[in-house]
DRENTI-375499 format. One record per residue (C-alpha): residue number from 1; x negated, y negated, z. Coordinates in steps of 0.2 Angstrom, whole numbers, plus 5000, padded with zeros to 4 digits. Each point is the difference from the previous one (the first is absolute). Last residue first. Layout:
 loke   xx   yy   zz
  NUM    X    Y    Z
...
end
This chain:
 loke   xx   yy   zz
  295 5094 4800 4823
  294 4991 5002 5017
  293 4989 4985 4998
  292 5015 4990 4996
  291 5006 5000 5018
  290 5019 5000 5001
  289 5002 5018 5006
  288 4988 4996 5015
  287 5010 4984 5005
  286 5016 5010 4999
  285 4993 5014 5010
  284 4994 4989 5014
  283 5017 4992 5000
  282 5008 5017 5002
  281 4990 5004 5016
  280 4983 5009 5003
  279 4998 5001 5019
  278 5005 5019 4999
  277 4984 5003 4991
  276 4989 4992 5012
  275 5008 5010 5015
  274 5013 4991 5011
  273 5001 4995 5018
  272 4983 4992 5002
  271 4986 5005 4989
  270 4987 4996 5014
  269 5007 5015 5010
  268 4994 5012 4987
  267 5013 5010 4990
  266 5008 5017 5001
  265 5013 5002 4987
  264 5018 4998 5006
  263 5007 4993 4983
  262 5009 4985 5008
  261 4994 4996 5017
  260 4982 5005 4995
  259 4991 5009 5014
  258 4989 4997 5015
  257 4992 5011 5013
  256 5004 5016 4989
  255 5006 5015 5010
  254 4986 5013 5000
  253 5003 5018 4994
  252 4988 5013 5006
  251 4984 5010 4996
  250 4990 4987 5010
  249 4986 4998 4987
  248 5013 5003 4986
  247 5011 4986 5005
  246 5017 5001 4992
  245 5008 4983 4997
  244 5017 4995 5007
  243 5014 4988 4996
  242 5015 4997 5011
  241 5017 5000 4991
  240 5010 5009 5013
  239 4999 5017 4993
  238 4982 4999 4997
  237 4991 4992 4985
  236 4983 5008 4994
  235 4985 4992 4991
  234 4990 5005 4985
  233 4981 4996 4998
  232 4996 4991 4984
  231 5003 4983 5008
  230 5009 4984 4998
  229 5014 5006 4988
  228 5006 5014 5011
  227 5005 5018 4996
  226 5013 5005 5013
  225 5004 5016 5008
  224 5016 5002 5010
  223 5000 5007 5017
  222 5011 5011 5011
  221 4996 5007 5017
  220 5008 5017 5005
  219 5014 5002 5013
  218 5009 5013 4990
  217 5016 4990 4995
  216 4989 4985 4996
  215 4988 5010 4989
  214 5014 5008 4991
  213 5009 4983 4997
  212 4984 4993 4993
  211 4997 5015 4989
  210 5018 4999 4992
  209 4999 4981 4999
  208 4983 5002 4990
  207 5007 5013 4989
  206 5015 4990 4996
  205 4989 4984 4998
  204 4988 5007 4987
  203 4982 5002 5007
  202 4990 4987 4991
  201 4990 4993 5014
  200 4998 5017 5008
  199 5009 5006 5015
  198 4991 5003 5016
  197 5005 5014 5013
  196 4994 4998 5018
  195 4994 5010 5015
  194 5004 5018 4994
  193 4994 5012 5014
  192 5017 5001 5008
  191 5006 5008 4983
  190 4993 5016 5005
  189 4988 5007 4987
  188 5006 5014 4989
  187 4987 5007 4988
  186 5002 5006 4983
  185 4991 5012 4988
  184 5008 5000 4983
  183 5004 5017 4991
  182 5019 4997 5000
  181 4999 4996 5019
  180 4986 5007 5010
  179 4999 4995 5019
  178 4986 4993 5010
  177 4994 5000 5018
  176 4993 5018 4998
  175 4990 4993 4986
  174 4988 4992 5012
  173 4998 4981 4997
  172 4988 4989 4991
  171 5005 4981 4999
  170 4990 4990 4988
  169 4996 4981 5000
  168 4997 4991 4984
  167 4995 4982 4997
  166 5008 5001 4983
  165 4988 4988 4992
  164 4986 5012 5001
  163 5007 5012 4987
  162 4987 4995 4987
  161 4987 5004 5014
  160 5001 5019 4998
  159 5009 5009 5014
  158 4995 5008 5017
  157 5010 5005 5015
  156 5006 5018 4997
  155 4987 5008 4990
  154 4985 4990 5007
  153 5006 5003 5018
  152 5002 5018 4997
  151 4983 5001 4991
  150 4992 4992 5015
  149 5009 5011 5013
  148 4995 5016 4991
  147 4982 4994 4998
  146 4998 4996 5018
  145 5007 5017 5005
  144 4989 5009 4988
  143 4985 4990 5007
  142 5006 5005 5018
  141 5001 5018 4996
  140 4982 5001 4994
  139 4998 5004 4981
  138 4983 4992 4997
  137 4999 5000 4981
  136 5019 4999 4996
  135 5006 4991 5015
  134 4985 4988 5001
  133 5002 4996 4982
  132 5019 4997 5001
  131 4998 4989 5015
  130 4988 4989 4991
  129 5011 5000 4985
  128 5015 4994 5010
  127 4990 4986 5008
  126 4993 4995 4983
  125 5018 4997 4994
  124 5004 4998 4982
  123 5002 4983 4992
  122 5016 4991 4994
  121 5006 4995 5018
  120 5016 4996 5009
  119 5004 5006 5018
  118 5017 5005 5004
  117 5005 4995 5018
  116 5005 5015 5012
  115 5015 5006 5009
  114 5003 5017 5007
  113 5017 5007 5005
  112 4999 5013 5014
  111 5009 4989 5012
  110 5016 4999 4989
  109 5012 4989 5010
  108 4987 4991 5010
  107 4989 4999 4985
  106 5014 4992 4990
  105 5003 4988 5015
  104 4982 4995 5001
  103 4999 4997 4981
  102 5016 4989 4999
  101 5006 5001 4983
  100 5004 4986 4988
   99 5010 5005 4985
   98 4999 4990 4983
   97 5013 4996 4988
   96 5005 5001 4982
   95 5002 4987 4986
   94 4983 4993 5002
   93 4994 5006 4983
   92 5006 5018 5003
   91 4996 5002 5018
   90 4986 5013 4997
   89 4992 4991 4986
   88 5003 4981 5001
   87 5002 5000 5019
   86 4984 5010 5001
   85 4991 4988 4988
   84 5006 4985 5010
   83 4992 5006 5017
   82 5010 4991 5014
   81 5005 5014 5011
   80 4982 5005 5005
   79 4993 5016 5008
   78 5007 5010 4986
   77 5008 5017 5002
   76 4997 5018 4992
   75 5006 5017 5005
   74 4990 5016 5003
   73 5005 5018 5001
   72 4985 5011 5005
   71 4991 5010 4986
   70 4985 5007 5010
   69 4984 4999 4991
   68 4994 5017 4997
   67 4996 4998 4982
   66 4990 4985 5003
   65 4989 5009 5012
   64 4996 5014 4988
   63 4997 4988 4986
   62 4988 4990 5010
   61 4990 5016 5004
   60 5000 5005 4982
   59 4994 4982 4996
   58 4986 5002 5012
   57 4995 5017 4994
   56 5000 4994 4982
   55 4989 4985 5002
   54 5008 4982 5001
   53 5005 4988 4987
   52 5018 5000 5007
   51 4997 4983 5010
   50 5011 5003 5016
   49 5017 4997 5007
   48 5007 4987 4988
   47 5004 5013 4987
   46 5014 5006 5012
   45 5009 4983 4998
   44 4998 4999 4981
   43 5017 5006 4994
   42 5009 4985 5010
   41 5018 5004 5002
   40 4999 5013 5013
   39 5007 5018 4996
   38 4986 5011 5006
   37 5000 4990 5016
   36 5018 5005 5004
   35 5014 4988 4999
   34 5013 4993 5012
   33 5017 4992 4997
   32 5007 4989 5013
   31 5017 5001 5010
   30 5005 4987 5013
   29 5011 5008 5013
   28 5015 4998 5011
   27 5011 4986 4992
   26 5002 5011 4985
   25 4994 5004 4982
   24 4987 4986 5002
   23 4986 5004 4988
   22 5012 5009 4988
   21 5013 4986 5001
   20 4986 4987 4997
   19 4992 5008 4985
   18 5010 4989 4987
   17 4993 4984 5009
   16 4982 5006 4995
   15 4988 5003 5013
   14 4985 4993 5010
   13 4994 5008 5016
   12 4991 4989 5013
   11 4990 5004 5015
   10 5000 4991 5017
    9 4989 5001 5016
    8 4983 5006 4993
    7 4986 4991 5010
    6 4992 4989 4987
    5 4988 5006 4986
    4 4984 4990 4997
    3 4989 5013 5008
    2 5004 5013 4986
    1 5007 5017 5005
end
């Protein structure tokens, strides 16, 4: 785990509006789909373990270890609710929603659940290779144990850098806590672990009202995502109109100290009651439209 990572308090799952009824089939559980390592969407994940230009006995040992990696059900989250590519892809161009889970409550309900941040790199690991040589050439139990642990971490928690924008967190859970439906591996997490549901900026009003009502009925927080005009970082509006930003260092939402009275975007105190864009009035536009320089 990298030193920059905060204490993990919240994680986020992005989804399309069409998936809401499958994810929330009742007011008892939130349901997520899991995958096995062999089905992960980055085909290069296992190639990040070692440089394959090695002697035959080393590669044979590696092949033996890889072949014995346990296939444990895994589901993916993000450490941030404000990643625009995630809203674009998983939430269908910001028409869907994101679910905030309380990690401590998930662990309380599922003590065997293991969470870890995904690390991103494009080069093989020297550490894994060192363990591999010691396991193959020396063969002590501790070397084999170190190798198994290193390969497990590389297989489950490593991706190429092109995926870095996802800021991914993975949850690994024993299959005894899962169920199979139509070939899909599913896990039921008690709804008490859901802290908040966030609707995208383009979520259609019927779906938004449905999600908002569900949140209210089940004591779940509700936010709307907003793409601001002053910053590339999105902000969030709660049920009573207060704006918030997500602070990665604290892994938490923080209420804005100042916000525009009109659009609710966070602003600095010096801006007064309105952001610069909301200060533009009709007479400014008339003057601008009459300027010859603009044709």
